[in-house]
N, C-alpha and C positions, 0 to 999 in steps of 0.2 A: 145459441146456434143449434139448428136441427142436426140429428145424427148424420154423420158422413155417409156417403153412399156405400152400399155393400162391398163393392170391390175395393174401395179406398181403405175401409176398415180391415178387410181380410188381408190386404197387402201389407198394411202397417204392422200386422202381427208377425210378419215374416222378418222384420228388421229389428235391430236393437234400438230401444228408445233411450238413447243416452245423449247427453248434451255436451260431451267433450268435443272441443273444436280442434281440428288440425291446423297447423300453421298455414296461413294464407300464402298462395302462390303469387306473390307480388310480381307483376310483369310490366306491361307498358300501357299507359292510359291512351284511350282512343277518342275521348270526348273533345270536340273542338269548340263547342258552345258551353258557356257557363250554365249550370243548372239553376233552376229557380231558387231552390233552397240553399241557404248558405250553411257553412260548417257550424255557425253559432246558433242555429235554430234550437228552440227549446225541445226537450225530450218528449215525444208523444207518449201518452199513457194508455192503459186499458179503457179510459173514458173517452179517448179520441173517437171521432166519427168513424174512422177506418176500422176500429175494433168492434163496432156494433154488429149485431146479428144481421148480416146482409145476404144470407142464403148462399146457394152453391150453383153456379152456372155450368159446372163441369159436366160434359157428356159421360154417360156410363159406357165406356169403351170396352170392346172385347180384349182379352188378355194380350194378344199379340200386339195390339196398339198401345195398351196401357203400360205394358212392361216389355218393350221390344228387346229381342235377343240381340246380342252383339255377335256379328259374324266371327268365325274362327280367326280370320285375318285382322280383326279389329285391334286397335292399339290399347284397349283398356285392360287387357289381361284376362285370364280365366276368371269367370264369375263376375265380370264387370257388368254394370247396369247400362242399358241403352237410353240415350237421351237424343231427341231430334237434333240434328247437327246445328241448325240455326239457333235453337234455344240454348244449346250448350255454348255456342259462341257468344251469345248475348250475356249469359251468366258470367262467363270468364271475362268478357270486356268490362262488365260492370264491376267485377272484383278489382281489376287493376286500376280502373278509373277512380274508384273510391279510395284505393290504397294510395294513389298519388295525391288526392285531395285531402283525405283524412287518414293518414297513416296510423294514427293511434286506435282506430276502430277495429282493425284486424278482422275485416269482413271476409269470410270464405265464400267462394262462389257456390259451394255445395248447399249453403243455407238458402240462397236465392233459388237454387234448383229444388230444394225441398218445398219452398212456398209455391213455386211454379207448378210442381207436381200435384200439390193439394188443390190449388186454385183452378187449374185448367188442363192438367196432364200435359204441361208444356205446349199448350195450344194445339195438341193433337186432336184430329177430328174436325178442326175448323179450317183446315187447309193452310197450314203455316207455310209461308213463302220465304225465299232466300233473303228478301229485303226486310224481314221481320214482321210484315203485315200478314193478316189472315184473309182467306177468301170469304169466310163467314164471320160476322161480328160476334164477339164474346161478351155477353151481357148477362148480369145477374138478375134476380127477381126485382120487380118494381118495389121500391122501398116506400110503400104507402101506409105502413103500420099494420097491415094485415098479415100476421105471421112473421113479420120481420120489422126492423126498425123503421121509423117514419123519418124520411129525409126529403124535404121539399127541394125542388129543382134548383141547382146552383150553376149549371153550365148552359142553360137555355137549350138543352138537348144536343149540344155540339158533339159530345162524345158518346152519350148513351141513347140518343134518339128519343128522349122523353123530356118534354118541356114542362111537365107538371111535377114529377117526382124524379129523384135520382135513382140510378142503378149502378152497381159495381161494373166496371168495364175492363176489357182487355185481359191478356194472359195472366197478369198479376192481380186482377180484380181490384182496381183502385176505385174508391168513391170519388166522383169528380171534384168535390170540395177539397179532398186530400190532395188530389193531383194538382189543383191550382197552386198549392204551396210546394209540392215536392216534384213536380213535373221536370223531366230532364231530357236532354238530347243525347241518346246513347250511341247513335250511329253517324253523327256529324252531318245530318241533312238539314240542319237549321230548323227542325220541327220538334215539338214536344207532344207526342201522341201516345196516350196510354194503351191504344190498340196496337202499337208496335212493340214487339217483345224486347228490342234493344233499349228503347226509351223506358219501357215499364220496368225492366230489370235494374237499370241504373237508378230510376226513381225509388224503387223499393230499397236498394242499397243505401241511398242517402237517408231515407225515412228510418231505416233500422239503426243507422249510425248517429241519429240526431242526439243532441244534448251531450256531445263528447263521450258517447258510449264506447266501451271496450268490450267487444263481443267475445273475447277470449275468457271473460269473466262469466261464470255460470249464471249468477244472479242478473247481470245486465243482459245477457242473452235471453233469459227467460222473460224479462220485462219487455224487451224489444219485440219478441214474437207475440206476446199478449197484446201489445199495442197495435199489432196488425190484425189480430182476431182474438177477442177476449174469451178464449175457450181452452181449458186444460187439455181436452182431447186434441184440439188443433195443434197445440204446442208439442204434445207427445208425437203426433203423426209427422209434423214437419221435421222435428229433430231426428226421428227414426229414418226418414228419407235422406236427411242430410248425412247421417252416419253411413247409410247404405252407399251414397255416392262418394263419400270419402274413401270407402273401401275399393273403389274402382268405378269409372264411368267412361263411356266412349260415345262419340257421335254416331248416329244411325240416320238413314235417309228420312227427310221430313215425310210424315204420313200424308196420304191424300185427304181431301175434304170428304166428309161423310155425314150421316145422320144416324146417331145412335141413342135414341131416347131410352131404350131398354136393351138388355143383353140380347144380341142377335141369336137367331135360330142356328144351331150348330149342325142340323141334318140337312141334307140336300132335299129340295122339293121333289115330290113324285111326279114324273112326267104324265101329262094327260093322255088317255087312251083315245085313239082315232077310230071312230066307227067305220067298219069296212063298207064300201059301197056295194049295192046289189046289182049284179050284172044284168043288162037288158037282154030279153029273149028275142027281141025283134032284130037287133043289129049286133054283130060281133064287136067286142070291145077292141079298139085299136091298140096295138102295142106301142106304149110311149117311147119316145126317143130318149135314150139315156142322156142325162145331163152330165157334161164333163166336170170332173172334180177340179176345182180351181187349185192351182199350185200354191203352196204355202209361201207367203211373202217372206222375203229375206229380212232377218232381224236387223233393225237399224244399228249402225255402229255406235258404240258408246263414245261420247266426246272425250277427248284427252283431258284429264283433269288439269286445271291451272296449277302452275308451280306455286308452292307454298314456302313460307319462311322456314329455312332448314337449319341455319346455324349463325352464331355470332362469333366474329374473330376479333381478338385484340390487335390493335395497331400500335406498334412501339412497345416500350417497356411496360410491364405490368406494375412496376414499382414507381410510386409517386412520392417525391420528397420535396420538402420545403421547410424553411425556418418559420418559427411561430410568428403569426401576424403578417406573413407575406403571401403573395400569390404563387401557386405552383407553376414552375417554369414550363413543364410539359403538359399539354392539354390532353386529357383522356379522350381517346378516339377508338371507335369500334367499326367494324364493317358487317353489315347484315347480308347474308347470301341466301338465294332461293334454292329450291330443290333441284333446279336445272343448272345450278352453278353460276347464274347471273346475279348481278347486284340487286338487292331488294330495295327499291326506291320508295320514298314516301311511307316508310314504316315508322310508327311511334316506338321510341326506345326510352325506357325509364332508367335514369341514373339516380341512385339512392345511397346516401351515407348510412352505413350500419356499424354498430358497435364502436362508435366514435368516443374517444376519451380526450379529444383535443379542442372541441368546440369549433371545428371547421364548418364551412358553409359554402353555399352556391349563390353567386350573384349578390347584388346590392341589397336585396330583400332578406338575405340570410336564410334561404331555404335549405332544407336537408334533402330535397329531391327535385328533379326537373325532368320533364318529358321533352325529348328532342326528336324531330323527324329526320329520317335519313335523306340524304341528297340523291341525285341521280346515279351516283356511284355506290349507293348503299352505305355511305359513311355518315355516322353521327358523332359529333364532338361536343363535349361538355364545356361551355364557357364559364368563366368567372369562378373557378374553384379556388378558394382561399383558405390557407391554414389558420387554425384557431390560435388562441393565445397560449395554450398549454402544449407541452411536449407529450407525445404519445402516438397513437395510431388509430386507423379506421379501415374499414373495407368499403370500397366503392363498388356497389353491386349494380351491374348493368343487365337489364332483363327485357325480354320481349316474348311473344308467344305466337303459336299458330293454333289451329283449331284442336290439336291433339295434345300438345305438351308445352311446357315452358322452356325457354332458352335463357341461360344465365352464364355470364362470365364476370370475373371479379378483378378489380385493381386493388393493390395494397398501398395504403397511404401511410407515410411516416412523417411526423412533424418533430423537428429538433428544436431545442431551446435556442432562442436568439442570443448570440454572444453578447455579453454585457459590454457596454462601451468602455474603452480603456482611458483612464485619466491621463490628461496631457499637462496638467498643471496642479500644483499645490500652493494654496494661498492662505496666509494667516488672516482670520476673519473674526477674532474675538473683539470685544468692545474697545480694547486698548491697542488695536492693531496698528494705529498710526504712530504709536510711541514705541521706542526700543524696549526690549525686555531687560529690566534692571531691578535688582533687589539688593538688600543689605545682607552681607554675610551672616549666615545663621538662620535666615528666613527662606521660605520655599517659593519657587516659581509655580503659580497656580492659575487656573482659569484660561490657560492658553488653548486656542481653538484654531484648527486648520480645515479648509474645505478642498476636496478633490473635485476637479471639473474636467470636462472634455468639451471643447468648443464652447466654453463658458456655460455649460450646463452641468448641474450636479451629477456625480457618478456614484451609483450605489455599488457596494461590494468591494471597494478599493481597500487593500490592506497595506499598511505602512509600518516600517521599522524605524523606531526612534533611537538614535544612539549618539553618544559623545564622540566627536572626531577632532583630528588635528591635522595640520599639513605634514606631508612627508618631508624627508630631508631636503630635497631640492625645491620644495614649495610648490610642486606642480599638481598635487592632488590631495584630496581629503582622504584620510585613512582612520579607521576606528582606533580609539585610544586603547592602551593596554590596561585591562581592568585591574591587574595587580599593581600597576604603578600609578594609576590615575589619581590625581589630587583634586579633580574637578567635581562638579555636581553629580548626583547619582539618583537612580530610581530605586524603588523597592519591588522585588518580585513577589509572587503570590505567597511565598513563605516569609517575607519580610527581610530577605537578605539584600545587601547592596549590589546593584548591577548598573552597568553603564549603557545597556542596550535592552530594548523591549519591543516585541512584536505586538502591535496594537490591534484592537478589534476592528473588523471591516466597517466601512462607512455605511450609514443608513441611506434611505432614499434621498435625504437632503445633502449627502456627500460630506457630512461634517465628521471631524475627528477631534475628540477632546483629549488633550495630553494629560497623562497622569502627573501627580505632584512630583516635582523635581527638587530634591533636597540640597541644601548648601551648608549643612552643619560641618564645622571644621574645615571649610573650604576657604583657601586664601583668596583675597580680593584679586580681581583680574577679569579678563574677557575669555569666555569659553564658547564652544561652538557645538550646537546640536543639529545633527543631520536627520531629516525625514526623507525616506526613500521608498518608492514602490517597487514591486517586482519587475516593473517595466522600466526601471531606472529614471523615474521622474523624481527630481530632487529639490528639496527646499532646505537651505541652511539658515538656522536661527542663531543670532549672536546673543549670548547670555552674559550680561555684565553684572559682576558682583562687586559691590563697593564695601569698603571697610566700615565697620560700625564706628560711629563717632566716639572719640575719646573724651573722658571727663577729667579735667585737671585735678591733681591731688588737693585735698582740703588741708590748709595750714591752720594748726590750732592757734588761737589768739595768744598773743604774748602779754605777760604781766609786767607792767612797768616797774622798774626797780624802786625799792622803798628808800626814800631819802631819810637818813637819820635825823633825828630831832636835834636842834642846836642846844648846846649846853647853856645852861643858865649861868 
């Protein structure tokens, strides 16, 4: 790239060349047509055609036009830089549109302003109009390889007026082939024209954010600017202006069209001397009739400025509450009000989830932001806000902007855990569930399993107490046995001691409960009863039958037949 013009370099020395980005002022998106480039486009590099040496179409403007002063009544504060109002509006609209489409990019409008300042001084001197077009076209040098890159025609002269070679065009100096991919409609007129500053600013924002860049990262910011113009001087100058505008900027009137090929003469021209006429000696010179001085025309009255968006008002409670996984009952609503107190109709409002720990989302597509246009009453409502699966909170940020400032209000969202379903039934479900529980005295009951369900679905987290019970005196109710007097089966606690009651571990996702071993050592045969009961009084009674161990008849020793004495001989 050739050295930047004298004024550009001198001005860049006045500002700090730092690449620290301020947090972007996310507000409301204004694009109604989808841009050509999608969020998934690959990241342009310093080898991209746009980054080639394409010259400088910027006029060398006098200081009052290049760096317009902000009037004392301006909104930018003391020391703020002036930017033509239409250019400032275009940069801000582009920022919020990109924030809505690519929230991870964190594009600040001041970066676009820095590029616009370097490329065309915000279209100053070309007759920037309120609709974003200029009275004079902004075209860079012919890219025919003589002093600059060689780029054969790609747009048949549609944008740059040259059907043989390309030229960089418009306030942001796009090469037509780059515009073919990144062209955007920044003012909602269904056109994509790089000669319009609204379209060009949005296209530049999408180009800089390509490849999922995060421009709050220094290295990615550096690569993004180099992909726009592969020059370190260019990067330093753009970043310097960006930082200057982050320190304060305000809109000033769009400058008129002009022709400033060189710095203008600062001294007034010397008026030409009129040679006095020689009076005639033959005839007296008649006395001229004095010409009446025309009265000064009255200054035209300044038109009353149109009302602008002045504030956002929350409607209803600022607190949004819902159970995990359910829709919020209250629909977030705001009202936009103009400076004359009337409703602000047809204004784009950005609803955005911030600092969310719940996984909440908007609409069936699961978005974290949505742009909604106000109705005739100035009201915008956010449909389809659904709580995430986790308990926690978030901030629902609602934002819009006017040409001077951002307007923001917040809702606070709270998501509570969904109550676990309560078991309404306990059922024995082990392999032998069809058979009664029966063991021989001295052996243990093992492998017994019970499932907790609610409406026939397994319930997680159900806690059950298992304890031996017996009927009360009148036989009307089950009551726990007296541990000191109990002669029935027993459990072991964690210390190995005999107990007749245990609090079991909560059920898992399958709702199952495995009963611990129930011992019958030294327990007399008979039928005993084990009650399983939840804290919500869901009860299952299991009958425990203990049978006597089979008895072995005593062994009788064999008898020896009596000896018969021998007969006497």
